C-alpha positions in Angstrom: 72.0 4.8 107.7 73.3 3.8 111.6 71.1 0.8 112.9 69.8 1.3 116.2 67.3 -0.2 118.8 63.8 2.2 118.8 61.9 -0.4 120.9 62.5 -3.3 123.1 61.3 -5.5 119.5 62.1 -3.4 116.4 65.3 -1.7 115.3 65.2 1.6 112.8 66.7 -1.2 110.6 63.2 -3.8 111.2 60.8 -0.4 110.1 63.0 0.4 106.5 64.5 -2.7 106.0 63.5 -3.3 101.8 64.9 -5.8 98.8 64.7 -3.1 96.7 68.0 -1.6 95.3 67.0 1.8 96.1 68.4 4.0 99.2 65.6 3.6 102.1 67.0 6.2 104.6 64.1 8.2 106.4 64.4 11.6 107.0 64.4 13.2 110.1 60.3 13.6 110.2 59.6 9.9 108.9 62.2 8.7 111.6 60.2 10.5 114.6 57.3 8.6 113.3 58.9 5.7 113.5 59.5 6.2 116.7 55.8 6.2 117.4 54.6 3.6 115.2 57.6 1.4 117.2 55.7 2.3 120.4 52.2 1.4 118.6 53.7 -2.0 117.8 55.3 -2.8 120.8 51.8 -2.6 122.4 50.2 -4.8 119.5 53.4 -7.0 120.3 53.0 -7.8 123.8 49.0 -7.4 124.1 47.9 -9.5 121.0 51.4 -11.5 119.9 54.4 -11.8 118.4 54.6 -10.6 114.9 57.7 -9.9 112.1 57.5 -6.2 110.0 57.4 -7.1 106.4 57.6 -3.5 105.6 57.6 -0.4 107.2 58.9 2.8 106.1 59.5 3.8 102.3 61.3 6.3 100.4 59.5 7.4 96.9 61.4 4.9 94.9 60.9 1.5 97.0 57.2 2.5 97.5 57.0 3.0 92.9 58.8 0.0 93.2 56.4 -2.6 95.3 53.3 -0.7 93.9 52.3 1.2 96.6 49.8 3.7 96.9 50.4 7.2 95.9 49.6 8.7 99.6 50.9 6.1 101.5 51.6 6.6 105.3 54.7 3.8 104.6 56.1 7.4 102.6 55.8 9.0 106.1 56.8 6.2 108.3 53.4 5.8 110.0 52.5 2.5 108.6 53.4 -1.1 108.8 52.8 -4.5 107.1 53.2 -6.7 109.7 53.5 -11.2 109.4 51.8 -12.5 112.8 54.5 -15.5 114.0 51.9 -18.3 115.2 48.2 -17.7 113.7 46.8 -16.6 110.4 47.1 -12.5 109.4 43.2 -12.8 109.4 42.8 -13.9 113.3 45.3 -11.2 113.9 43.7 -8.6 112.4 40.0 -9.7 114.4 42.2 -10.0 117.6 43.2 -6.3 116.9 39.8 -5.1 116.0 38.6 -6.6 119.4 41.1 -5.1 121.7 41.9 -1.8 123.1 44.7 -1.1 121.0 42.3 -0.5 118.2 41.5 3.0 119.1 44.9 3.9 118.9 45.2 2.8 115.4 44.5 4.9 112.6 43.7 2.2 109.5 43.9 -1.4 109.9 43.4 -3.2 106.8 43.3 -7.0 106.5 45.4 -8.1 103.7 45.2 -11.7 104.7 43.6 -12.6 101.4 46.0 -11.3 99.1 49.5 -10.8 100.7 49.2 -12.5 104.2 49.5 -9.3 106.1 47.9 -6.6 108.4 48.6 -2.9 107.5 48.7 -1.2 110.6 48.7 2.8 110.7 49.1 5.8 113.3 45.9 7.7 113.9 45.7 11.0 112.3 42.9 13.9 112.8 40.9 12.2 109.6 41.7 8.6 110.4 41.1 6.7 113.6 39.9 3.2 114.1 39.7 2.4 110.7 38.9 -1.4 109.6 39.5 -2.2 106.3 40.3 -5.0 104.0 41.9 -5.1 100.8 40.3 -7.1 97.5 41.6 -6.6 94.0 44.0 -4.0 94.8 41.5 -2.1 96.5 40.7 -1.2 99.9 37.0 -1.4 101.2 35.8 -0.5 105.0 33.9 -3.6 107.1 30.9 -3.1 108.2 29.9 -3.3 112.1 27.5 -6.5 111.2 30.8 -8.3 109.7 33.5 -7.0 112.6 30.7 -7.9 115.3 30.5 -11.6 113.6 32.2 -14.1 115.5 35.2 -15.5 114.1 35.8 -19.3 113.7 38.7 -20.6 115.1 42.2 -20.9 112.8 40.9 -17.4 111.7 38.7 -17.9 108.6 36.7 -15.3 108.0 33.3 -14.7 109.0 30.4 -15.5 106.2 29.3 -12.1 105.8 33.0 -11.2 104.8 33.2 -14.0 102.8 29.5 -12.9 101.2 30.8 -9.3 100.6 34.3 -10.5 99.1 32.5 -12.9 97.2 29.9 -10.6 95.4 32.4 -7.8 95.2 34.5 -10.2 92.8 31.4 -11.3 91.0 30.8 -7.3 90.1 33.9 -6.8 89.5 34.0 -9.3 86.4 30.6 -8.5 85.4 31.8 -4.8 84.5 35.0 -6.3 83.3 33.0 -7.8 80.7 31.1 -5.3 80.0 33.8 -3.2 79.3 35.2 -5.4 76.6 
């Protein structure tokens, strides 16, 4: 794969790098999507703040190796996981949600608690401006109240989110104990 600069801050290599020992060369369709993804990422970079891409395009082999979802947008070059350079992923997530950029995002998944990153995807007819969080390997939608709650300095989760997360963990534990 020949590396080239897709946008001001992102090269093809930035959006396809992997630590897995598998070929991760995107097909023509995925490469076109990566150009659109890079344009969205540039807007986030310039308007919200700097970050590094920890995962972009994934071949099927790479996606399987990292435990990615079966229908992941990473497989099509339509998603990236980003790690902010100067603030928490949680704080960065809420800045994106509360900015005009959010209307141009497909899914925005707050993976701060589990992986310290924010998942950003291109919009589709079925997915636009969806704010979610990852917990226990599953994603859940934020409620409007959670999204509109004030976020304390330092990027801590709003209390409504903390109660939702704690409640879901307790429910999972109860259900798991009931299966034994």
